[in-house]
Biotite code that builds the C-alpha atoms (Angstrom):
import biotite.structure as struc

atoms = struc.array([
    struc.Atom([-0.599, -13.773, -0.532], chain_id="A", res_id=1, res_name="MET", atom_name="CA", element="C"),
    struc.Atom([-0.015, -13.713, -4.298], chain_id="A", res_id=2, res_name="GLN", atom_name="CA", element="C"),
    struc.Atom([-0.625, -10.662, -6.478], chain_id="A", res_id=3, res_name="ILE", atom_name="CA", element="C"),
    struc.Atom([-2.562, -12.902, -8.901], chain_id="A", res_id=4, res_name="ASP", atom_name="CA", element="C"),
    struc.Atom([-5.309, -13.751, -6.395], chain_id="A", res_id=5, res_name="ASN", atom_name="CA", element="C"),
    struc.Atom([-4.890, -11.397, -3.446], chain_id="A", res_id=6, res_name="PHE", atom_name="CA", element="C"),
    struc.Atom([-8.634, -10.648, -3.313], chain_id="A", res_id=7, res_name="GLU", atom_name="CA", element="C"),
    struc.Atom([-9.331, -14.000, -1.648], chain_id="A", res_id=8, res_name="SER", atom_name="CA", element="C"),
    struc.Atom([-7.338, -12.945, 1.424], chain_id="A", res_id=9, res_name="GLY", atom_name="CA", element="C"),
    struc.Atom([-9.009, -9.548, 1.950], chain_id="A", res_id=10, res_name="ILE", atom_name="CA", element="C"),
    struc.Atom([-12.433, -8.690, 3.345], chain_id="A", res_id=11, res_name="GLU", atom_name="CA", element="C"),
    struc.Atom([-15.008, -8.532, 0.508], chain_id="A", res_id=12, res_name="ASP", atom_name="CA", element="C"),
    struc.Atom([-16.200, -5.030, 1.444], chain_id="A", res_id=13, res_name="LYS", atom_name="CA", element="C"),
    struc.Atom([-12.652, -3.656, 1.169], chain_id="A", res_id=14, res_name="ILE", atom_name="CA", element="C"),
    struc.Atom([-12.091, -5.416, -2.167], chain_id="A", res_id=15, res_name="VAL", atom_name="CA", element="C"),
    struc.Atom([-15.303, -3.909, -3.584], chain_id="A", res_id=16, res_name="VAL", atom_name="CA", element="C"),
    struc.Atom([-14.288, -0.415, -2.433], chain_id="A", res_id=17, res_name="ARG", atom_name="CA", element="C"),
    struc.Atom([-10.754, -0.861, -3.776], chain_id="A", res_id=18, res_name="GLY", atom_name="CA", element="C"),
    struc.Atom([-12.074, -2.036, -7.156], chain_id="A", res_id=19, res_name="LYS", atom_name="CA", element="C"),
    struc.Atom([-14.295, 1.033, -7.261], chain_id="A", res_id=20, res_name="ASP", atom_name="CA", element="C"),
    struc.Atom([-11.294, 3.293, -6.557], chain_id="A", res_id=21, res_name="TYR", atom_name="CA", element="C"),
    struc.Atom([-9.257, 1.487, -9.225], chain_id="A", res_id=22, res_name="PHE", atom_name="CA", element="C"),
    struc.Atom([-11.957, 1.566, -11.914], chain_id="A", res_id=23, res_name="SER", atom_name="CA", element="C"),
    struc.Atom([-12.773, 5.235, -11.258], chain_id="A", res_id=24, res_name="ASN", atom_name="CA", element="C"),
    struc.Atom([-9.154, 6.342, -11.654], chain_id="A", res_id=25, res_name="GLY", atom_name="CA", element="C"),
    struc.Atom([-8.375, 7.220, -8.038], chain_id="A", res_id=26, res_name="PHE", atom_name="CA", element="C"),
    struc.Atom([-4.865, 5.764, -8.423], chain_id="A", res_id=27, res_name="VAL", atom_name="CA", element="C"),
    struc.Atom([-3.628, 9.117, -9.653], chain_id="A", res_id=28, res_name="ILE", atom_name="CA", element="C"),
    struc.Atom([0.084, 8.275, -9.775], chain_id="A", res_id=29, res_name="GLU", atom_name="CA", element="C"),
    struc.Atom([1.949, 4.994, -9.760], chain_id="A", res_id=30, res_name="ILE", atom_name="CA", element="C"),
    struc.Atom([5.571, 4.136, -10.463], chain_id="A", res_id=31, res_name="TRP", atom_name="CA", element="C"),
    struc.Atom([8.088, 1.430, -9.720], chain_id="A", res_id=32, res_name="SER", atom_name="CA", element="C"),
    struc.Atom([11.221, 2.059, -7.746], chain_id="A", res_id=33, res_name="GLU", atom_name="CA", element="C"),
    struc.Atom([12.494, -1.293, -9.057], chain_id="A", res_id=34, res_name="ASN", atom_name="CA", element="C"),
    struc.Atom([10.767, -4.242, -10.786], chain_id="A", res_id=35, res_name="PRO", atom_name="CA", element="C"),
    struc.Atom([9.236, -5.448, -7.497], chain_id="A", res_id=36, res_name="LYS", atom_name="CA", element="C"),
    struc.Atom([8.650, -2.245, -5.496], chain_id="A", res_id=37, res_name="GLN", atom_name="CA", element="C"),
    struc.Atom([5.749, 0.049, -6.353], chain_id="A", res_id=38, res_name="PHE", atom_name="CA", element="C"),
    struc.Atom([4.752, 3.451, -5.037], chain_id="A", res_id=39, res_name="CYS", atom_name="CA", element="C"),
    struc.Atom([1.460, 5.181, -5.698], chain_id="A", res_id=40, res_name="ALA", atom_name="CA", element="C"),
    struc.Atom([-0.709, 8.114, -4.765], chain_id="A", res_id=41, res_name="VAL", atom_name="CA", element="C"),
    struc.Atom([-4.396, 7.333, -4.332], chain_id="A", res_id=42, res_name="VAL", atom_name="CA", element="C"),
    struc.Atom([-6.992, 10.051, -4.205], chain_id="A", res_id=43, res_name="ASP", atom_name="CA", element="C"),
    struc.Atom([-9.132, 9.706, -1.075], chain_id="A", res_id=44, res_name="GLY", atom_name="CA", element="C"),
    struc.Atom([-10.473, 12.344, 1.266], chain_id="A", res_id=45, res_name="SER", atom_name="CA", element="C"),
    struc.Atom([-6.873, 13.529, 0.819], chain_id="A", res_id=46, res_name="ILE", atom_name="CA", element="C"),
    struc.Atom([-4.168, 11.931, -1.363], chain_id="A", res_id=47, res_name="PRO", atom_name="CA", element="C"),
    struc.Atom([-2.695, 8.842, 0.310], chain_id="A", res_id=48, res_name="TYR", atom_name="CA", element="C"),
    struc.Atom([0.734, 7.303, -0.320], chain_id="A", res_id=49, res_name="ASP", atom_name="CA", element="C"),
    struc.Atom([0.807, 3.544, -0.868], chain_id="A", res_id=50, res_name="VAL", atom_name="CA", element="C"),
    struc.Atom([3.798, 1.242, -1.172], chain_id="A", res_id=51, res_name="GLU", atom_name="CA", element="C"),
    struc.Atom([3.721, -2.378, -2.344], chain_id="A", res_id=52, res_name="ILE", atom_name="CA", element="C"),
    struc.Atom([6.650, -4.826, -2.512], chain_id="A", res_id=53, res_name="ARG", atom_name="CA", element="C"),
    struc.Atom([6.614, -8.245, -4.147], chain_id="A", res_id=54, res_name="LEU", atom_name="CA", element="C"),
    struc.Atom([9.118, -11.067, -4.081], chain_id="A", res_id=55, res_name="ASP", atom_name="CA", element="C"),
    struc.Atom([10.339, -12.868, -7.211], chain_id="A", res_id=56, res_name="GLU", atom_name="CA", element="C"),
    struc.Atom([7.386, -15.303, -7.075], chain_id="A", res_id=57, res_name="ALA", atom_name="CA", element="C"),
    struc.Atom([4.774, -12.502, -6.963], chain_id="A", res_id=58, res_name="GLY", atom_name="CA", element="C"),
    struc.Atom([4.136, -12.848, -3.236], chain_id="A", res_id=59, res_name="GLU", atom_name="CA", element="C"),
    struc.Atom([3.112, -9.606, -1.502], chain_id="A", res_id=60, res_name="ILE", atom_name="CA", element="C"),
    struc.Atom([5.864, -9.178, 1.082], chain_id="A", res_id=61, res_name="ILE", atom_name="CA", element="C"),
    struc.Atom([5.113, -5.608, 2.137], chain_id="A", res_id=62, res_name="TYR", atom_name="CA", element="C"),
    struc.Atom([2.226, -3.179, 1.880], chain_id="A", res_id=63, res_name="HIS", atom_name="CA", element="C"),
    struc.Atom([1.634, 0.178, 3.484], chain_id="A", res_id=64, res_name="ASP", atom_name="CA", element="C"),
    struc.Atom([-0.784, 3.075, 3.188], chain_id="A", res_id=65, res_name="CYS", atom_name="CA", element="C"),
    struc.Atom([-0.649, 6.271, 5.207], chain_id="A", res_id=66, res_name="ASP", atom_name="CA", element="C"),
    struc.Atom([-4.449, 6.478, 5.565], chain_id="A", res_id=67, res_name="CYS", atom_name="CA", element="C"),
    struc.Atom([-5.963, 6.167, 9.055], chain_id="A", res_id=68, res_name="PRO", atom_name="CA", element="C"),
    struc.Atom([-7.792, 2.877, 8.342], chain_id="A", res_id=69, res_name="TYR", atom_name="CA", element="C"),
    struc.Atom([-6.974, 0.334, 11.049], chain_id="A", res_id=70, res_name="ASP", atom_name="CA", element="C"),
    struc.Atom([-9.874, -2.147, 11.006], chain_id="A", res_id=71, res_name="TRP", atom_name="CA", element="C"),
    struc.Atom([-8.070, -4.698, 8.889], chain_id="A", res_id=72, res_name="GLY", atom_name="CA", element="C"),
    struc.Atom([-4.758, -5.610, 7.362], chain_id="A", res_id=73, res_name="GLU", atom_name="CA", element="C"),
    struc.Atom([-5.489, -4.007, 3.967], chain_id="A", res_id=74, res_name="TYR", atom_name="CA", element="C"),
    struc.Atom([-7.335, -0.789, 3.077], chain_id="A", res_id=75, res_name="CYS", atom_name="CA", element="C"),
    struc.Atom([-9.207, 0.115, -0.115], chain_id="A", res_id=76, res_name="LYS", atom_name="CA", element="C"),
    struc.Atom([-6.303, 2.296, -1.274], chain_id="A", res_id=77, res_name="HIS", atom_name="CA", element="C"),
    struc.Atom([-3.915, -0.671, -1.140], chain_id="A", res_id=78, res_name="GLU", atom_name="CA", element="C"),
    struc.Atom([-6.412, -2.847, -3.031], chain_id="A", res_id=79, res_name="VAL", atom_name="CA", element="C"),
    struc.Atom([-6.686, -0.196, -5.767], chain_id="A", res_id=80, res_name="ALA", atom_name="CA", element="C"),
    struc.Atom([-2.894, -0.100, -6.098], chain_id="A", res_id=81, res_name="VAL", atom_name="CA", element="C"),
    struc.Atom([-2.597, -3.898, -6.062], chain_id="A", res_id=82, res_name="LEU", atom_name="CA", element="C"),
    struc.Atom([-5.078, -4.043, -8.948], chain_id="A", res_id=83, res_name="LEU", atom_name="CA", element="C"),
    struc.Atom([-3.073, -1.443, -10.828], chain_id="A", res_id=84, res_name="SER", atom_name="CA", element="C"),
    struc.Atom([0.207, -3.267, -10.194], chain_id="A", res_id=85, res_name="VAL", atom_name="CA", element="C"),
    struc.Atom([-1.294, -6.571, -11.344], chain_id="A", res_id=86, res_name="ARG", atom_name="CA", element="C"),
    struc.Atom([-2.613, -4.955, -14.525], chain_id="A", res_id=87, res_name="GLU", atom_name="CA", element="C"),
    struc.Atom([0.799, -3.504, -15.335], chain_id="A", res_id=88, res_name="HIS", atom_name="CA", element="C"),
    struc.Atom([2.598, -6.774, -14.580], chain_id="A", res_id=89, res_name="LEU", atom_name="CA", element="C"),
    struc.Atom([0.247, -8.717, -16.869], chain_id="A", res_id=90, res_name="LYS", atom_name="CA", element="C"),
    struc.Atom([1.022, -6.251, -19.658], chain_id="A", res_id=91, res_name="GLN", atom_name="CA", element="C"),
    struc.Atom([4.729, -6.876, -19.042], chain_id="A", res_id=92, res_name="GLY", atom_name="CA", element="C"),
    struc.Atom([5.530, -3.180, -19.002], chain_id="A", res_id=93, res_name="LYS", atom_name="CA", element="C"),
    struc.Atom([7.962, -1.405, -16.695], chain_id="A", res_id=94, res_name="HIS", atom_name="CA", element="C"),
    struc.Atom([6.061, 1.222, -14.761], chain_id="A", res_id=95, res_name="MET", atom_name="CA", element="C"),
    struc.Atom([7.341, 4.759, -14.858], chain_id="A", res_id=96, res_name="LYS", atom_name="CA", element="C"),
    struc.Atom([5.927, 7.655, -12.920], chain_id="A", res_id=97, res_name="LYS", atom_name="CA", element="C"),
    struc.Atom([2.639, 8.622, -14.516], chain_id="A", res_id=98, res_name="HIS", atom_name="CA", element="C"),
    struc.Atom([-0.901, 9.334, -13.518], chain_id="A", res_id=99, res_name="GLY", atom_name="CA", element="C"),
    struc.Atom([-4.460, 10.054, -14.500], chain_id="A", res_id=100, res_name="ARG", atom_name="CA", element="C"),
    struc.Atom([-4.978, 13.591, -13.374], chain_id="A", res_id=101, res_name="LYS", atom_name="CA", element="C"),
    struc.Atom([-8.525, 14.909, -13.273], chain_id="A", res_id=102, res_name="GLN", atom_name="CA", element="C"),
    struc.Atom([-9.967, 18.298, -12.544], chain_id="A", res_id=103, res_name="GLY", atom_name="CA", element="C"),
    struc.Atom([-11.389, 18.966, -9.112], chain_id="A", res_id=104, res_name="LEU", atom_name="CA", element="C"),
    struc.Atom([-14.984, 18.930, -10.368], chain_id="A", res_id=105, res_name="ARG", atom_name="CA", element="C"),
    struc.Atom([-14.560, 15.487, -11.965], chain_id="A", res_id=106, res_name="ALA", atom_name="CA", element="C"),
    struc.Atom([-12.893, 14.091, -8.842], chain_id="A", res_id=107, res_name="ARG", atom_name="CA", element="C"),
    struc.Atom([-15.647, 15.410, -6.583], chain_id="A", res_id=108, res_name="LEU", atom_name="CA", element="C"),
    struc.Atom([-18.321, 14.069, -8.915], chain_id="A", res_id=109, res_name="ARG", atom_name="CA", element="C"),
    struc.Atom([-16.867, 10.563, -8.484], chain_id="A", res_id=110, res_name="ASN", atom_name="CA", element="C"),
    struc.Atom([-17.066, 10.739, -4.674], chain_id="A", res_id=111, res_name="LYS", atom_name="CA", element="C"),
    struc.Atom([-19.909, 9.222, -2.693], chain_id="A", res_id=112, res_name="SER", atom_name="CA", element="C"),
    struc.Atom([-22.091, 11.425, -0.532], chain_id="A", res_id=113, res_name="LYS", atom_name="CA", element="C"),
    struc.Atom([-20.454, 9.942, 2.589], chain_id="A", res_id=114, res_name="ASP", atom_name="CA", element="C"),
    struc.Atom([-16.952, 10.666, 1.244], chain_id="A", res_id=115, res_name="ASP", atom_name="CA", element="C"),
    struc.Atom([-17.917, 14.277, 0.487], chain_id="A", res_id=116, res_name="LEU", atom_name="CA", element="C"),
    struc.Atom([-19.382, 14.741, 3.965], chain_id="A", res_id=117, res_name="ILE", atom_name="CA", element="C"),
    struc.Atom([-16.211, 13.255, 5.518], chain_id="A", res_id=118, res_name="PHE", atom_name="CA", element="C"),
    struc.Atom([-14.071, 15.613, 3.422], chain_id="A", res_id=119, res_name="LEU", atom_name="CA", element="C"),
    struc.Atom([-16.169, 18.600, 4.450], chain_id="A", res_id=120, res_name="LEU", atom_name="CA", element="C"),
    struc.Atom([-15.884, 17.727, 8.151], chain_id="A", res_id=121, res_name="TYR", atom_name="CA", element="C"),
    struc.Atom([-12.116, 17.328, 7.786], chain_id="A", res_id=122, res_name="ASP", atom_name="CA", element="C"),
    struc.Atom([-11.798, 20.709, 6.120], chain_id="A", res_id=123, res_name="LEU", atom_name="CA", element="C"),
    struc.Atom([-14.010, 22.404, 8.680], chain_id="A", res_id=124, res_name="ILE", atom_name="CA", element="C"),
    struc.Atom([-12.018, 21.114, 11.627], chain_id="A", res_id=125, res_name="SER", atom_name="CA", element="C"),
    struc.Atom([-8.597, 21.498, 10.038], chain_id="A", res_id=126, res_name="GLU", atom_name="CA", element="C"),
    struc.Atom([-9.041, 25.041, 8.774], chain_id="A", res_id=127, res_name="TYR", atom_name="CA", element="C"),
    struc.Atom([-11.554, 26.275, 11.328], chain_id="A", res_id=128, res_name="ASP", atom_name="CA", element="C"),
    struc.Atom([-14.129, 27.080, 8.681], chain_id="A", res_id=129, res_name="LEU", atom_name="CA", element="C"),
    struc.Atom([-17.077, 26.150, 10.870], chain_id="A", res_id=130, res_name="TRP", atom_name="CA", element="C"),
    struc.Atom([-18.220, 29.743, 11.411], chain_id="A", res_id=131, res_name="HIS", atom_name="CA", element="C"),
    struc.Atom([-18.092, 30.644, 7.714], chain_id="A", res_id=132, res_name="GLU", atom_name="CA", element="C"),
    struc.Atom([-19.914, 27.503, 6.577], chain_id="A", res_id=133, res_name="ILE", atom_name="CA", element="C"),
    struc.Atom([-22.532, 27.741, 9.316], chain_id="A", res_id=134, res_name="ALA", atom_name="CA", element="C"),
    struc.Atom([-23.247, 31.353, 8.323], chain_id="A", res_id=135, res_name="CYS", atom_name="CA", element="C"),
    struc.Atom([-23.534, 30.284, 4.698], chain_id="A", res_id=136, res_name="TYR", atom_name="CA", element="C"),
    struc.Atom([-26.045, 27.612, 5.662], chain_id="A", res_id=137, res_name="LEU", atom_name="CA", element="C"),
    struc.Atom([-27.918, 30.074, 7.900], chain_id="A", res_id=138, res_name="ASN", atom_name="CA", element="C"),
    struc.Atom([-27.509, 27.704, 10.851], chain_id="A", res_id=139, res_name="ASP", atom_name="CA", element="C"),
    struc.Atom([-25.487, 30.098, 12.983], chain_id="A", res_id=140, res_name="TYR", atom_name="CA", element="C"),
    struc.Atom([-26.556, 33.450, 14.326], chain_id="A", res_id=141, res_name="ASP", atom_name="CA", element="C"),
    struc.Atom([-23.555, 35.753, 14.583], chain_id="A", res_id=142, res_name="ASP", atom_name="CA", element="C"),
    struc.Atom([-25.261, 38.069, 17.081], chain_id="A", res_id=143, res_name="GLU", atom_name="CA", element="C"),
])
């Protein structure tokens, strides 16, 4: 699959989500290890690491994301990074480590309701905050 038209080989729903992540600045860091190998951090429910490698002809020869998505070959985080890589390649600029850092409030404001709920559930289970949140919501009687 070529970087110039990779969207045609990926499920439409994933492309739409990846474009949303790209256009809303969720690719928070991206850099090139060499002219054909790209690493990025994409803001999701947690930050995810993405790696993309191209051959000399612009063929995608490797892609990886450490998110748990396993329903298809590509995830939305990879699509967002592929869009970013393509944009930089078209500009003919060498990518150095940089990013669009936003405050927490701005990042949360850009999240969908479902993403925020998923994040909350992750935090509750990971840090055992269930009791504190339930008390706050008055859904749990401590007695």
